[in-house]
C-alpha positions in Angstrom: 10.5 8.1 -18.3 7.9 6.5 -15.1 5.2 7.8 -14.2 4.4 7.2 -10.1 0.7 7.6 -9.4 0.0 8.6 -5.9 3.6 10.0 -5.3 2.8 11.6 -1.7 1.2 7.9 -0.7 2.7 5.4 2.1 3.9 3.6 -1.5 4.3 5.8 -4.2 7.0 8.5 -2.0 9.3 5.2 -1.4 9.0 4.3 -4.7 9.4 8.0 -6.3 13.1 7.5 -4.0 14.0 3.9 -5.3 13.0 5.2 -8.9 15.2 8.4 -8.6 17.9 6.1 -6.9 18.2 4.0 -9.7 19.2 6.8 -12.2 15.4 6.9 -13.7 13.4 9.7 -14.7 10.3 9.8 -12.4 6.9 11.6 -13.2 5.5 12.1 -9.5 1.7 12.4 -9.9 0.1 13.5 -6.4 -3.1 15.5 -5.8 -0.8 18.0 -3.5 2.3 18.8 -4.4 5.7 17.6 -2.5 9.2 18.1 -2.8 11.0 15.3 -4.7 14.2 14.2 -5.3 16.5 16.0 -7.9 15.6 14.9 -11.3 12.1 14.1 -10.5 9.2 15.9 -12.0 6.5 17.3 -9.7 2.8 17.1 -11.7 -0.8 18.1 -9.2 -3.0 15.5 -10.9 -5.9 12.8 -10.9 -6.7 9.5 -12.7 -9.3 11.2 -14.7 -6.9 13.7 -16.2 -4.0 12.0 -16.7 -1.9 12.8 -19.6 1.3 9.8 -20.4 3.6 11.5 -23.0 7.1 10.5 -23.0 5.7 8.0 -20.3 7.2 4.3 -20.7 6.1 2.8 -17.8 2.8 4.0 -15.0 2.3 2.7 -11.0 -1.3 3.1 -10.5 -2.8 2.5 -7.3 -6.4 0.8 -7.3 -9.2 4.2 -7.1 -10.5 5.0 -3.8 -13.7 3.0 -3.4 -13.0 1.1 -6.4 -15.3 3.4 -8.2 -13.5 4.9 -10.9 -12.7 2.8 -13.9 -9.2 2.3 -14.6 -10.3 1.5 -18.4 -10.5 4.9 -19.5 -7.2 5.8 -18.2 -5.4 2.8 -19.6 -6.4 3.6 -23.5 -5.3 6.9 -22.5 -1.7 5.1 -22.1 -1.4 3.3 -24.3 -2.1 4.9 -27.0 0.3 6.8 -25.6 3.1 4.9 -25.8 2.9 3.8 -22.3 4.7 -0.4 -22.7 4.2 -0.9 -19.1 1.6 -1.1 -16.0 2.1 -2.0 -12.1 -0.8 -2.2 -10.5 -0.6 -1.5 -6.6 -4.5 -3.8 -5.8 -5.3 -5.4 -2.9 -4.9 -9.0 -1.0 -8.8 -8.3 -0.6 -9.1 -9.0 -4.3 -7.5 -12.2 -4.0 -9.8 -13.0 -1.2 -12.9 -12.3 -2.4 -13.2 -8.9 0.1 -13.0 -6.4 -3.0 -13.9 -5.7 -6.8 -11.8 -7.2 -8.5 -13.0 -4.6 -11.9 -8.7 -2.7 -11.3 -7.2 -5.7 -12.1 -9.5 -6.9 -14.6 -8.4 -3.9 -16.5 -5.0 -3.8 -16.3 -5.3 -8.0 -17.7 -6.9 -6.3 -20.4 -5.1 -2.8 -20.9 -2.5 -4.5 -23.7 0.2 -3.3 -21.6 2.5 -5.3 -20.4 0.9 -5.7 -15.8 2.3 -6.8 -12.7 -0.4 -6.9 -10.3 0.8 -6.1 -6.2 -1.7 -8.1 -3.4 0.0 -6.2 -0.7 -1.8 -7.7 2.9 -2.6 -4.0 5.5 0.3 -1.9 5.2 2.3 -1.6 9.1 1.7 2.1 8.2 -1.8 2.3 8.7 -1.0 2.4 12.8 -0.1 5.7 12.1 -3.2 6.5 13.6 -2.4 5.6 16.9 -0.2 8.2 16.3 -2.0 11.3 18.4 -3.1 8.5 20.8 0.3 7.4 21.8 1.9 10.8 22.4 -1.2 11.9 24.6 -1.9 9.0 26.6 0.4 6.4 25.7 -1.9 4.0 24.1 -3.9 2.0 21.9 -7.8 1.6 20.8 -9.4 -1.0 18.2 -11.4 -4.0 17.8 -9.9 -7.3 17.2 -7.0 -6.9 19.5 -5.9 -10.9 19.3 -6.4 -10.8 15.8 -3.0 -11.9 14.1 -2.2 -10.6 10.6 1.4 -10.4 8.5 1.2 -6.3 7.8 4.0 -5.4 5.6 5.8 -2.1 5.6 5.1 -0.1 2.6 8.5 0.2 1.8 8.9 -3.1 1.2 5.8 -2.7 -1.1 7.7 -0.2 -2.5 11.0 -2.1 -3.3 8.8 -4.9 -5.3 7.1 -2.2 -7.6 10.5 -0.8 -8.3 11.7 -3.8 -9.5 8.5 -4.8 -11.3 8.7 -1.8 -13.5 12.8 -2.1 -13.6 12.9 -5.4 -15.2 10.7 -7.3 -17.7 10.8 -10.4 -15.5 7.8 -9.5 -13.6 5.5 -9.3 -16.5 2.3 -11.0 -16.4 3.2 -11.9 -12.8 0.6 -11.2 -9.6 2.2 -10.7 -6.3 0.9 -11.3 -2.6 2.9 -8.9 -0.2 2.8 -9.3 3.0 5.4 -9.4 6.4 7.2 -11.9 8.1 4.6 -13.3 10.6 1.2 -12.3 11.0 1.0 -9.5 14.4 -2.0 -8.8 16.5 -3.2 -4.8 17.3 -2.2 -5.9 21.0 1.3 -6.8 20.0 1.9 -4.3 17.6 0.7 -1.7 20.9 4.0 -3.6 22.6 6.1 -3.0 19.7 5.5 0.6 19.3 5.7 0.7 23.0 9.5 -0.5 22.6 9.8 1.6 20.3 8.9 4.7 21.8 10.3 3.5 25.3 8.0 3.5 27.5 4.9 0.9 27.5 1.6 1.7 25.5 -1.7 0.2 26.8 -4.3 -1.6 24.6 -7.4 -0.7 25.1 -10.6 -2.9 23.7 -12.3 -0.7 20.5 -15.8 -2.5 19.6 -16.5 -3.3 15.9 -19.6 -0.6 15.6 -16.9 2.0 17.1 -14.6 0.8 14.2 -16.8 0.6 11.7 -17.9 4.7 12.9 -13.9 5.3 12.6 -13.4 4.2 8.9 -16.4 5.7 7.1 -15.3 8.7 7.8 -12.9 8.4 5.2 -14.1 5.2 3.1 -16.9 4.1 1.2 -19.2 1.2 3.6 -18.8 -1.7 1.8 -15.0 -0.6 1.6 -15.2 -0.5 5.5 -17.4 -3.1 5.7 -15.0 -5.6 4.2 -11.8 -4.4 5.8 -12.9 -4.8 8.9 -14.2 -8.5 8.0 -10.4 -8.7 7.3 -9.9 -7.5 10.3 -12.1 -9.5 12.4 -13.1 -12.6 10.7 -9.5 -13.4 8.5 -9.1 -16.2 6.6 -6.1 -18.6 6.5 -5.3 -17.9 2.8 -5.5 -13.4 4.8 -3.1 -14.7 7.6 -0.7 -17.0 5.7 2.6 -15.2 4.7 3.5 -14.7 1.3 7.3 -16.2 0.2 6.6 -13.3 -2.8 8.5 -10.4 -1.1 11.5 -12.4 -0.2 11.4 -14.2 -4.3 11.6 -10.9 -5.8 13.9 -9.1 -2.8 16.1 -11.5 -2.4 15.5 -10.9 1.6 13.1 -11.5 4.0 10.4 -8.5 4.5 10.4 -6.0 7.5 9.0 -6.9 10.9 5.7 -4.3 12.2 8.2 -4.2 14.8 11.2 -3.1 12.5 9.0 -0.6 10.7 7.9 0.9 14.6 11.3 1.3 15.2 11.9 3.9 11.8 9.0 5.7 13.0 9.3 6.0 17.3 10.0 9.9 16.5 6.2 10.3 15.5 4.9 8.4 18.1 7.3 10.2 21.2 
């Protein structure tokens, strides 16, 4: 059985579907109860309370704010017979923006491991859905700074491959979209998807920080803005890892926007 922690998230939900479609038995763990494909066991819980009886592989996320240690969780997993762990980490670990402790815990766990370091999620654009519906506008900082954001469905596909095949053991994958795209260009792509122009409204760094502090610890908010505003060359670079694992190019932001057009209408 494969356990997916964060099963209602932007990556966890399509990952559960992919594993179930592959015929795998799945335990979907979330803080809230949700519907799931047939054959999927749904559990409500958090990292600190997880039990791993009967689980052979587990998908874990970097703890929110990087504060909750993964070591004890991984110790329980190994003691229960779990063999493989796939960690959803962050590209910011590789560029020194985010703490490396979760990755270090996975590497030291004694389990077979794969680490995924995605760039920013295309689905972060859902934060603009209300303003697009109400006034066909998007407000964001750093309007012309382009980053290769990734469709979470592609992250889920890579995670499924890593959970199902031993060929990905001991590997760290950087996952990006096919090309850098700026907030201004994202607004244009959403406008194209909904069939009406969407206006881009510049936002100051201070305004953006205040919004992020509503759901992020200060240090994570600051590092997120640093990536968005002053990315390193590595953070702007397109990685080949999605194509190498899946045998196809990653989906573009425009493709993501087209799939979610109904949310913005």
